[in-house]
PDB file as gemmi writes it, atoms N, CA and C in Angstrom:
CRYST1    1.000    1.000    1.000  90.00  90.00  90.00 P 1                      
ATOM      1  N   UNK A   1     -35.479-117.316 184.662  1.00  0.00           N  
ATOM      2  CA  UNK A   1     -35.129-116.445 183.707  1.00  0.00           C  
ATOM      3  C   UNK A   1     -33.994-117.234 182.665  1.00  0.00           C  
ATOM      4  N   UNK A   2     -33.259-117.886 183.455  1.00  0.00           N  
ATOM      5  CA  UNK A   2     -32.513-118.625 182.325  1.00  0.00           C  
ATOM      6  C   UNK A   2     -33.033-120.243 181.959  1.00  0.00           C  
ATOM      7  N   UNK A   3     -34.256-120.797 182.620  1.00  0.00           N  
ATOM      8  CA  UNK A   3     -35.088-121.985 181.896  1.00  0.00           C  
ATOM      9  C   UNK A   3     -35.619-121.143 180.351  1.00  0.00           C  
ATOM     10  N   UNK A   4     -35.866-120.055 180.021  1.00  0.00           N  
ATOM     11  CA  UNK A   4     -36.672-119.781 178.912  1.00  0.00           C  
ATOM     12  C   UNK A   4     -35.728-120.045 178.090  1.00  0.00           C  
ATOM     13  N   UNK A   5     -34.505-119.550 178.227  1.00  0.00           N  
ATOM     14  CA  UNK A   5     -33.194-119.688 177.051  1.00  0.00           C  
ATOM     15  C   UNK A   5     -33.008-120.768 177.014  1.00  0.00           C  
ATOM     16  N   UNK A   6     -32.599-121.759 178.229  1.00  0.00           N  
ATOM     17  CA  UNK A   6     -32.435-123.427 178.015  1.00  0.00           C  
ATOM     18  C   UNK A   6     -33.350-123.972 176.960  1.00  0.00           C  
ATOM     19  N   UNK A   7     -34.890-123.867 177.194  1.00  0.00           N  
ATOM     20  CA  UNK A   7     -35.842-124.287 176.452  1.00  0.00           C  
ATOM     21  C   UNK A   7     -35.752-124.018 175.145  1.00  0.00           C  
ATOM     22  N   UNK A   8     -35.070-122.574 175.069  1.00  0.00           N  
ATOM     23  CA  UNK A   8     -35.065-122.487 173.281  1.00  0.00           C  
ATOM     24  C   UNK A   8     -34.496-122.321 172.876  1.00  0.00           C  
ATOM     25  N   UNK A   9     -33.061-122.781 173.624  1.00  0.00           N  
ATOM     26  CA  UNK A   9     -31.597-123.715 173.157  1.00  0.00           C  
ATOM     27  C   UNK A   9     -31.761-125.170 172.643  1.00  0.00           C  
ATOM     28  N   UNK A  10     -33.337-125.345 173.626  1.00  0.00           N  
ATOM     29  CA  UNK A  10     -32.928-126.930 173.445  1.00  0.00           C  
ATOM     30  C   UNK A  10     -34.135-127.171 172.191  1.00  0.00           C  
ATOM     31  N   UNK A  11     -34.886-126.129 171.749  1.00  0.00           N  
ATOM     32  CA  UNK A  11     -35.682-126.228 170.628  1.00  0.00           C  
ATOM     33  C   UNK A  11     -34.870-126.301 169.395  1.00  0.00           C  
ATOM     34  N   UNK A  12     -34.424-125.232 169.519  1.00  0.00           N  
ATOM     35  CA  UNK A  12     -33.566-124.961 168.246  1.00  0.00           C  
ATOM     36  C   UNK A  12     -32.725-125.761 167.826  1.00  0.00           C  
ATOM     37  N   UNK A  13     -32.222-127.106 169.061  1.00  0.00           N  
ATOM     38  CA  UNK A  13     -30.836-127.741 168.619  1.00  0.00           C  
ATOM     39  C   UNK A  13     -31.731-128.737 168.065  1.00  0.00           C  
ATOM     40  N   UNK A  14     -32.762-129.224 168.684  1.00  0.00           N  
ATOM     41  CA  UNK A  14     -34.182-130.148 168.537  1.00  0.00           C  
ATOM     42  C   UNK A  14     -34.058-129.870 167.119  1.00  0.00           C  
ATOM     43  N   UNK A  15     -34.335-128.951 166.326  1.00  0.00           N  
ATOM     44  CA  UNK A  15     -34.867-128.269 165.095  1.00  0.00           C  
ATOM     45  C   UNK A  15     -33.530-128.290 164.114  1.00  0.00           C  
ATOM     46  N   UNK A  16     -32.860-127.898 164.133  1.00  0.00           N  
ATOM     47  CA  UNK A  16     -31.503-128.083 163.254  1.00  0.00           C  
ATOM     48  C   UNK A  16     -30.840-129.352 163.525  1.00  0.00           C  
ATOM     49  N   UNK A  17     -31.331-129.752 164.211  1.00  0.00           N  
ATOM     50  CA  UNK A  17     -31.227-131.552 164.297  1.00  0.00           C  
ATOM     51  C   UNK A  17     -31.521-132.238 162.952  1.00  0.00           C  
ATOM     52  N   UNK A  18     -32.768-132.445 163.450  1.00  0.00           N  
ATOM     53  CA  UNK A  18     -33.613-132.849 162.440  1.00  0.00           C  
ATOM     54  C   UNK A  18     -33.416-132.386 160.597  1.00  0.00           C  
ATOM     55  N   UNK A  19     -33.224-131.391 161.073  1.00  0.00           N  
ATOM     56  CA  UNK A  19     -32.608-130.509 159.537  1.00  0.00           C  
ATOM     57  C   UNK A  19     -31.888-131.683 158.837  1.00  0.00           C  
ATOM     58  N   UNK A  20     -30.640-131.122 159.492  1.00  0.00           N  
ATOM     59  CA  UNK A  20     -29.628-131.879 159.156  1.00  0.00           C  
ATOM     60  C   UNK A  20     -29.889-133.012 159.275  1.00  0.00           C  
ATOM     61  N   UNK A  21     -30.837-134.124 159.842  1.00  0.00           N  
ATOM     62  CA  UNK A  21     -30.469-135.596 159.591  1.00  0.00           C  
ATOM     63  C   UNK A  21     -31.886-135.559 158.341  1.00  0.00           C  
ATOM     64  N   UNK A  22     -32.729-134.845 157.140  1.00  0.00           N  
ATOM     65  CA  UNK A  22     -33.404-134.841 156.118  1.00  0.00           C  
ATOM     66  C   UNK A  22     -32.114-134.284 155.470  1.00  0.00           C  
ATOM     67  N   UNK A  23     -31.234-133.486 155.403  1.00  0.00           N  
ATOM     68  CA  UNK A  23     -30.743-133.184 154.240  1.00  0.00           C  
ATOM     69  C   UNK A  23     -29.651-134.516 154.236  1.00  0.00           C  
ATOM     70  N   UNK A  24     -29.400-134.942 155.122  1.00  0.00           N  
ATOM     71  CA  UNK A  24     -27.965-136.257 155.109  1.00  0.00           C  
ATOM     72  C   UNK A  24     -29.046-137.761 154.508  1.00  0.00           C  
ATOM     73  N   UNK A  25     -30.347-137.821 154.649  1.00  0.00           N  
ATOM     74  CA  UNK A  25     -31.360-138.692 154.002  1.00  0.00           C  
ATOM     75  C   UNK A  25     -31.240-138.702 152.405  1.00  0.00           C  
ATOM     76  N   UNK A  26     -31.421-136.738 152.537  1.00  0.00           N  
ATOM     77  CA  UNK A  26     -31.833-136.894 151.226  1.00  0.00           C  
ATOM     78  C   UNK A  26     -30.172-137.016 150.173  1.00  0.00           C  
ATOM     79  N   UNK A  27     -29.633-136.584 151.133  1.00  0.00           N  
ATOM     80  CA  UNK A  27     -28.158-136.798 150.352  1.00  0.00           C  
ATOM     81  C   UNK A  27     -27.575-138.343 149.446  1.00  0.00           C  
ATOM     82  N   UNK A  28     -27.733-139.333 151.017  1.00  0.00           N  
ATOM     83  CA  UNK A  28     -28.046-140.118 150.842  1.00  0.00           C  
ATOM     84  C   UNK A  28     -28.855-141.228 149.341  1.00  0.00           C  
ATOM     85  N   UNK A  29     -29.993-140.647 149.454  1.00  0.00           N  
ATOM     86  CA  UNK A  29     -30.887-141.268 148.565  1.00  0.00           C  
ATOM     87  C   UNK A  29     -30.359-140.783 147.481  1.00  0.00           C  
ATOM     88  N   UNK A  30     -29.870-140.066 146.853  1.00  0.00           N  
ATOM     89  CA  UNK A  30     -29.417-139.132 145.603  1.00  0.00           C  
ATOM     90  C   UNK A  30     -27.983-138.984 145.387  1.00  0.00           C  
ATOM     91  N   UNK A  31     -27.083-140.459 146.311  1.00  0.00           N  
ATOM     92  CA  UNK A  31     -25.509-140.772 146.145  1.00  0.00           C  
ATOM     93  C   UNK A  31     -25.611-141.610 145.182  1.00  0.00           C  
ATOM     94  N   UNK A  32     -26.352-142.545 144.959  1.00  0.00           N  
ATOM     95  CA  UNK A  32     -26.247-143.082 143.709  1.00  0.00           C  
ATOM     96  C   UNK A  32     -26.323-143.271 142.271  1.00  0.00           C  
ATOM     97  N   UNK A  33     -27.116-141.710 142.179  1.00  0.00           N  
ATOM     98  CA  UNK A  33     -27.703-141.423 140.741  1.00  0.00           C  
ATOM     99  C   UNK A  33     -27.161-140.162 140.481  1.00  0.00           C  
ATOM    100  N   UNK A  34     -26.734-140.255 138.725  1.00  0.00           N  
ATOM    101  CA  UNK A  34     -26.154-139.100 138.763  1.00  0.00           C  
ATOM    102  C   UNK A  34     -27.761-137.795 138.588  1.00  0.00           C  
ATOM    103  N   UNK A  35     -27.468-136.766 138.839  1.00  0.00           N  
ATOM    104  CA  UNK A  35     -28.645-135.741 138.760  1.00  0.00           C  
ATOM    105  C   UNK A  35     -28.215-134.552 137.981  1.00  0.00           C  
ATOM    106  N   UNK A  36     -28.649-134.472 136.452  1.00  0.00           N  
ATOM    107  CA  UNK A  36     -28.030-133.761 135.883  1.00  0.00           C  
ATOM    108  C   UNK A  36     -28.801-132.010 135.880  1.00  0.00           C  
ATOM    109  N   UNK A  37     -28.536-131.424 135.330  1.00  0.00           N  
ATOM    110  CA  UNK A  37     -28.712-130.260 135.174  1.00  0.00           C  
ATOM    111  C   UNK A  37     -29.556-129.439 134.680  1.00  0.00           C  
ATOM    112  N   UNK A  38     -30.303-129.835 133.615  1.00  0.00           N  
ATOM    113  CA  UNK A  38     -31.966-129.892 133.118  1.00  0.00           C  
ATOM    114  C   UNK A  38     -32.767-130.808 133.498  1.00  0.00           C  
ATOM    115  N   UNK A  39     -34.531-130.253 133.181  1.00  0.00           N  
ATOM    116  CA  UNK A  39     -34.818-131.574 134.437  1.00  0.00           C  
ATOM    117  C   UNK A  39     -34.609-133.318 133.968  1.00  0.00           C  
ATOM    118  N   UNK A  40     -34.899-134.190 134.686  1.00  0.00           N  
ATOM    119  CA  UNK A  40     -34.880-135.699 134.586  1.00  0.00           C  
ATOM    120  C   UNK A  40     -35.883-136.077 134.335  1.00  0.00           C  
ATOM    121  N   UNK A  41     -35.954-137.495 134.404  1.00  0.00           N  
ATOM    122  CA  UNK A  41     -37.001-138.647 134.796  1.00  0.00           C  
ATOM    123  C   UNK A  41     -36.710-139.432 135.583  1.00  0.00           C  
ATOM    124  N   UNK A  42     -37.523-139.522 136.625  1.00  0.00           N  
ATOM    125  CA  UNK A  42     -37.074-140.212 137.840  1.00  0.00           C  
ATOM    126  C   UNK A  42     -38.195-141.438 138.421  1.00  0.00           C  
ATOM    127  N   UNK A  43     -37.843-142.430 139.359  1.00  0.00           N  
ATOM    128  CA  UNK A  43     -38.855-143.009 140.167  1.00  0.00           C  
ATOM    129  C   UNK A  43     -38.003-142.976 141.120  1.00  0.00           C  
ATOM    130  N   UNK A  44     -39.296-142.564 141.847  1.00  0.00           N  
ATOM    131  CA  UNK A  44     -39.028-142.422 143.247  1.00  0.00           C  
ATOM    132  C   UNK A  44     -39.693-143.627 144.574  1.00  0.00           C  
ATOM    133  N   UNK A  45     -39.632-143.980 144.988  1.00  0.00           N  
ATOM    134  CA  UNK A  45     -39.574-145.233 146.089  1.00  0.00           C  
ATOM    135  C   UNK A  45     -40.549-144.745 147.332  1.00  0.00           C  
ATOM    136  N   UNK A  46     -41.321-145.176 147.602  1.00  0.00           N  
ATOM    137  CA  UNK A  46     -41.963-144.749 148.922  1.00  0.00           C  
ATOM    138  C   UNK A  46     -42.201-145.993 149.577  1.00  0.00           C  
ATOM    139  N   UNK A  47     -42.190-145.534 151.207  1.00  0.00           N  
ATOM    140  CA  UNK A  47     -42.265-146.639 152.321  1.00  0.00           C  
ATOM    141  C   UNK A  47     -43.493-147.076 152.419  1.00  0.00           C  
ATOM    142  N   UNK A  48     -44.667-146.676 151.429  1.00  0.00           N  
ATOM    143  CA  UNK A  48     -45.994-147.143 152.060  1.00  0.00           C  
ATOM    144  C   UNK A  48     -46.641-146.544 150.042  1.00  0.00           C  
ATOM    145  N   UNK A  49     -47.981-147.697 149.961  1.00  0.00           N  
ATOM    146  CA  UNK A  49     -48.684-146.901 148.841  1.00  0.00           C  
ATOM    147  C   UNK A  49     -49.016-145.489 148.984  1.00  0.00           C  
ATOM    148  N   UNK A  50     -48.524-144.494 148.138  1.00  0.00           N  
ATOM    149  CA  UNK A  50     -48.763-143.153 148.119  1.00  0.00           C  
ATOM    150  C   UNK A  50     -50.310-142.747 148.356  1.00  0.00           C  
ATOM    151  N   UNK A  51     -50.954-141.833 149.225  1.00  0.00           N  
ATOM    152  CA  UNK A  51     -51.409-141.324 149.143  1.00  0.00           C  
ATOM    153  C   UNK A  51     -51.861-140.047 148.751  1.00  0.00           C  
ATOM    154  N   UNK A  52     -53.163-139.240 148.933  1.00  0.00           N  
ATOM    155  CA  UNK A  52     -53.554-138.511 147.855  1.00  0.00           C  
ATOM    156  C   UNK A  52     -52.617-137.061 148.434  1.00  0.00           C  
ATOM    157  N   UNK A  53     -52.453-137.032 149.505  1.00  0.00           N  
ATOM    158  CA  UNK A  53     -50.812-135.712 150.362  1.00  0.00           C  
ATOM    159  C   UNK A  53     -49.691-136.176 149.063  1.00  0.00           C  
ATOM    160  N   UNK A  54     -49.368-137.352 149.453  1.00  0.00           N  
ATOM    161  CA  UNK A  54     -47.876-137.766 148.581  1.00  0.00           C  
ATOM    162  C   UNK A  54     -47.904-137.350 147.416  1.00  0.00           C  
ATOM    163  N   UNK A  55     -49.105-137.805 146.513  1.00  0.00           N  
ATOM    164  CA  UNK A  55     -48.770-137.318 145.198  1.00  0.00           C  
ATOM    165  C   UNK A  55     -49.167-136.082 144.432  1.00  0.00           C  
ATOM    166  N   UNK A  56     -49.625-135.453 145.109  1.00  0.00           N  
ATOM    167  CA  UNK A  56     -49.880-134.004 145.394  1.00  0.00           C  
ATOM    168  C   UNK A  56     -48.822-133.335 145.057  1.00  0.00           C  
ATOM    169  N   UNK A  57     -47.932-133.792 146.436  1.00  0.00           N  
ATOM    170  CA  UNK A  57     -46.546-132.834 146.510  1.00  0.00           C  
ATOM    171  C   UNK A  57     -45.134-133.729 144.914  1.00  0.00           C  
ATOM    172  N   UNK A  58     -45.705-134.947 144.772  1.00  0.00           N  
ATOM    173  CA  UNK A  58     -44.732-135.097 143.441  1.00  0.00           C  
ATOM    174  C   UNK A  58     -45.410-134.330 142.662  1.00  0.00           C  
ATOM    175  N   UNK A  59     -46.845-134.449 142.055  1.00  0.00           N  
ATOM    176  CA  UNK A  59     -46.871-133.659 140.855  1.00  0.00           C  
ATOM    177  C   UNK A  59     -46.896-131.882 141.011  1.00  0.00           C  
ATOM    178  N   UNK A  60     -46.552-131.535 142.301  1.00  0.00           N  
ATOM    179  CA  UNK A  60     -45.882-130.086 142.208  1.00  0.00           C  
ATOM    180  C   UNK A  60     -44.999-130.318 141.528  1.00  0.00           C  
ATOM    181  N   UNK A  61     -43.862-131.026 141.737  1.00  0.00           N  
ATOM    182  CA  UNK A  61     -42.157-131.513 141.478  1.00  0.00           C  
ATOM    183  C   UNK A  61     -42.056-131.908 139.816  1.00  0.00           C  
ATOM    184  N   UNK A  62     -43.102-132.015 139.557  1.00  0.00           N  
ATOM    185  CA  UNK A  62     -43.178-133.194 138.099  1.00  0.00           C  
ATOM    186  C   UNK A  62     -44.432-133.123 137.282  1.00  0.00           C  
ATOM    187  N   UNK A  63     -44.353-134.398 136.327  1.00  0.00           N  
ATOM    188  CA  UNK A  63     -45.327-134.425 135.542  1.00  0.00           C  
ATOM    189  C   UNK A  63     -45.797-136.020 136.324  1.00  0.00           C  
ATOM    190  N   UNK A  64     -46.579-136.145 136.528  1.00  0.00           N  
ATOM    191  CA  UNK A  64     -46.909-137.950 137.411  1.00  0.00           C  
ATOM    192  C   UNK A  64     -47.209-139.011 135.339  1.00  0.00           C  
ATOM    193  N   UNK A  65     -46.654-139.465 135.929  1.00  0.00           N  
ATOM    194  CA  UNK A  65     -46.863-140.490 134.604  1.00  0.00           C  
ATOM    195  C   UNK A  65     -47.636-142.156 135.330  1.00  0.00           C  
ATOM    196  N   UNK A  66     -46.965-142.568 136.586  1.00  0.00           N  
ATOM    197  CA  UNK A  66     -47.745-143.499 136.542  1.00  0.00           C  
ATOM    198  C   UNK A  66     -47.289-143.819 138.105  1.00  0.00           C  
ATOM    199  N   UNK A  67     -47.941-144.764 138.357  1.00  0.00           N  
ATOM    200  CA  UNK A  67     -48.017-145.086 140.019  1.00  0.00           C  
ATOM    201  C   UNK A  67     -48.266-146.123 140.187  1.00  0.00           C  
ATOM    202  N   UNK A  68     -47.601-147.323 140.279  1.00  0.00           N  
ATOM    203  CA  UNK A  68     -47.154-148.549 140.590  1.00  0.00           C  
ATOM    204  C   UNK A  68     -46.942-149.242 141.678  1.00  0.00           C  
ATOM    205  N   UNK A  69     -47.355-149.744 142.646  1.00  0.00           N  
ATOM    206  CA  UNK A  69     -47.614-150.231 143.661  1.00  0.00           C  
ATOM    207  C   UNK A  69     -46.795-148.842 145.034  1.00  0.00           C  
ATOM    208  N   UNK A  70     -45.257-149.192 145.144  1.00  0.00           N  
ATOM    209  CA  UNK A  70     -44.786-148.252 145.860  1.00  0.00           C  
ATOM    210  C   UNK A  70     -43.846-147.332 145.060  1.00  0.00           C  
ATOM    211  N   UNK A  71     -43.888-147.266 144.346  1.00  0.00           N  
ATOM    212  CA  UNK A  71     -43.423-146.739 143.305  1.00  0.00           C  
ATOM    213  C   UNK A  71     -44.191-145.225 142.598  1.00  0.00           C  
ATOM    214  N   UNK A  72     -43.379-144.276 142.163  1.00  0.00           N  
ATOM    215  CA  UNK A  72     -43.788-143.107 140.916  1.00  0.00           C  
ATOM    216  C   UNK A  72     -43.187-143.108 140.491  1.00  0.00           C  
ATOM    217  N   UNK A  73     -43.339-142.864 139.232  1.00  0.00           N  
ATOM    218  CA  UNK A  73     -42.869-142.590 138.031  1.00  0.00           C  
ATOM    219  C   UNK A  73     -43.087-140.888 137.760  1.00  0.00           C  
ATOM    220  N   UNK A  74     -41.495-139.875 137.816  1.00  0.00           N  
ATOM    221  CA  UNK A  74     -42.267-138.508 137.540  1.00  0.00           C  
ATOM    222  C   UNK A  74     -41.324-138.497 136.522  1.00  0.00           C  
ATOM    223  N   UNK A  75     -41.896-137.434 135.624  1.00  0.00           N  
ATOM    224  CA  UNK A  75     -40.628-136.725 134.229  1.00  0.00           C  
ATOM    225  C   UNK A  75     -40.263-135.433 134.671  1.00  0.00           C  
ATOM    226  N   UNK A  76     -39.935-134.798 133.820  1.00  0.00           N  
ATOM    227  CA  UNK A  76     -39.425-133.387 133.757  1.00  0.00           C  
ATOM    228  C   UNK A  76     -39.235-132.752 135.299  1.00  0.00           C  
ATOM    229  N   UNK A  77     -38.617-133.729 135.913  1.00  0.00           N  
ATOM    230  CA  UNK A  77     -38.169-133.225 137.275  1.00  0.00           C  
ATOM    231  C   UNK A  77     -36.824-132.426 137.629  1.00  0.00           C  
ATOM    232  N   UNK A  78     -36.862-130.974 138.309  1.00  0.00           N  
ATOM    233  CA  UNK A  78     -35.673-130.274 137.947  1.00  0.00           C  
ATOM    234  C   UNK A  78     -34.700-131.055 139.123  1.00  0.00           C  
ATOM    235  N   UNK A  79     -33.518-130.724 138.859  1.00  0.00           N  
ATOM    236  CA  UNK A  79     -32.666-131.129 140.160  1.00  0.00           C  
ATOM    237  C   UNK A  79     -32.614-130.948 141.764  1.00  0.00           C  
ATOM    238  N   UNK A  80     -33.201-129.376 141.457  1.00  0.00           N  
ATOM    239  CA  UNK A  80     -33.671-128.523 143.517  1.00  0.00           C  
ATOM    240  C   UNK A  80     -35.029-129.545 143.771  1.00  0.00           C  
ATOM    241  N   UNK A  81     -36.030-129.302 143.095  1.00  0.00           N  
ATOM    242  CA  UNK A  81     -36.788-130.475 144.016  1.00  0.00           C  
ATOM    243  C   UNK A  81     -36.732-131.458 143.920  1.00  0.00           C  
ATOM    244  N   UNK A  82     -35.649-131.904 143.111  1.00  0.00           N  
ATOM    245  CA  UNK A  82     -35.342-133.955 143.537  1.00  0.00           C  
ATOM    246  C   UNK A  82     -35.242-133.638 144.501  1.00  0.00           C  
ATOM    247  N   UNK A  83     -33.686-132.899 145.272  1.00  0.00           N  
ATOM    248  CA  UNK A  83     -33.254-132.925 146.274  1.00  0.00           C  
ATOM    249  C   UNK A  83     -34.274-132.369 147.512  1.00  0.00           C  
ATOM    250  N   UNK A  84     -35.354-131.910 146.835  1.00  0.00           N  
ATOM    251  CA  UNK A  84     -35.996-131.295 147.965  1.00  0.00           C  
ATOM    252  C   UNK A  84     -37.297-132.450 148.435  1.00  0.00           C  
ATOM    253  N   UNK A  85     -37.597-133.006 147.596  1.00  0.00           N  
ATOM    254  CA  UNK A  85     -38.615-134.169 148.038  1.00  0.00           C  
ATOM    255  C   UNK A  85     -37.569-135.632 148.300  1.00  0.00           C  
ATOM    256  N   UNK A  86     -36.468-135.589 148.099  1.00  0.00           N  
ATOM    257  CA  UNK A  86     -35.536-136.717 148.430  1.00  0.00           C  
ATOM    258  C   UNK A  86     -35.161-136.675 150.195  1.00  0.00           C  
ATOM    259  N   UNK A  87     -35.502-135.418 150.704  1.00  0.00           N  
ATOM    260  CA  UNK A  87     -35.213-135.118 152.031  1.00  0.00           C  
ATOM    261  C   UNK A  87     -36.856-135.301 152.688  1.00  0.00           C  
ATOM    262  N   UNK A  88     -37.758-135.704 152.121  1.00  0.00           N  
ATOM    263  CA  UNK A  88     -38.931-136.709 153.226  1.00  0.00           C  
ATOM    264  C   UNK A  88     -38.813-137.602 153.442  1.00  0.00           C  
ATOM    265  N   UNK A  89     -39.035-138.255 154.935  1.00  0.00           N  
ATOM    266  CA  UNK A  89     -38.679-139.440 155.654  1.00  0.00           C  
ATOM    267  C   UNK A  89     -39.524-140.705 154.860  1.00  0.00           C  
ATOM    268  N   UNK A  90     -41.172-140.339 154.167  1.00  0.00           N  
ATOM    269  CA  UNK A  90     -41.495-141.199 153.194  1.00  0.00           C  
ATOM    270  C   UNK A  90     -41.234-141.655 152.098  1.00  0.00           C  
ATOM    271  N   UNK A  91     -39.662-140.647 151.184  1.00  0.00           N  
ATOM    272  CA  UNK A  91     -39.039-141.264 150.235  1.00  0.00           C  
ATOM    273  C   UNK A  91     -37.990-142.361 150.653  1.00  0.00           C  
ATOM    274  N   UNK A  92     -37.919-143.276 149.753  1.00  0.00           N  
ATOM    275  CA  UNK A  92     -37.092-144.714 150.694  1.00  0.00           C  
ATOM    276  C   UNK A  92     -36.283-144.841 149.268  1.00  0.00           C  
ATOM    277  N   UNK A  93     -36.402-144.102 148.678  1.00  0.00           N  
ATOM    278  CA  UNK A  93     -35.819-144.141 147.419  1.00  0.00           C  
ATOM    279  C   UNK A  93     -35.817-143.796 146.634  1.00  0.00           C  
ATOM    280  N   UNK A  94     -34.652-143.419 145.287  1.00  0.00           N  
ATOM    281  CA  UNK A  94     -34.755-142.454 143.919  1.00  0.00           C  
ATOM    282  C   UNK A  94     -33.252-143.086 143.055  1.00  0.00           C  
ATOM    283  N   UNK A  95     -34.723-143.429 141.679  1.00  0.00           N  
ATOM    284  CA  UNK A  95     -33.836-143.977 140.558  1.00  0.00           C  
ATOM    285  C   UNK A  95     -33.772-143.345 139.128  1.00  0.00           C  
ATOM    286  N   UNK A  96     -32.725-143.097 138.446  1.00  0.00           N  
ATOM    287  CA  UNK A  96     -33.079-142.515 136.478  1.00  0.00           C  
ATOM    288  C   UNK A  96     -34.376-143.260 136.626  1.00  0.00           C  
ATOM    289  N   UNK A  97     -35.192-142.597 135.420  1.00  0.00           N  
ATOM    290  CA  UNK A  97     -35.899-143.455 134.899  1.00  0.00           C  
ATOM    291  C   UNK A  97     -35.596-143.091 133.547  1.00  0.00           C  
ATOM    292  N   UNK A  98     -35.687-143.919 132.133  1.00  0.00           N  
ATOM    293  CA  UNK A  98     -35.463-143.733 131.033  1.00  0.00           C  
ATOM    294  C   UNK A  98     -37.119-142.950 130.572  1.00  0.00           C  
ATOM    295  N   UNK A  99     -38.012-143.063 130.965  1.00  0.00           N  
ATOM    296  CA  UNK A  99     -39.056-142.645 130.688  1.00  0.00           C  
ATOM    297  C   UNK A  99     -40.101-143.799 129.758  1.00  0.00           C  
ATOM    298  N   UNK A 100     -40.953-142.878 128.630  1.00  0.00           N  
ATOM    299  CA  UNK A 100     -42.001-143.844 128.326  1.00  0.00           C  
ATOM    300  C   UNK A 100     -40.743-144.377 127.157  1.00  0.00           C  
TER     301      UNK A 100                                                      
END                                                                             
């Protein structure tokens, strides 16, 4: 009777710990830049050359301008979308970008 409860609590603790780790990582990646309230332009650095999955995820939050090596350049990104994408483990850095 107690085993299912312990297993459920362990799974819930692992899930919420993982979510807290993602939140902390996203906040760390955004700590060095000012996130404006309107849409902004950003360079997202990825841990490896981005594949189709990563590119489509980034296209969903803004206008994809260029992929150069490990960097993806996006325009017109909403602040809440930037915070959400920065939580991903495969994003290693975020920087403001002046645009074209």
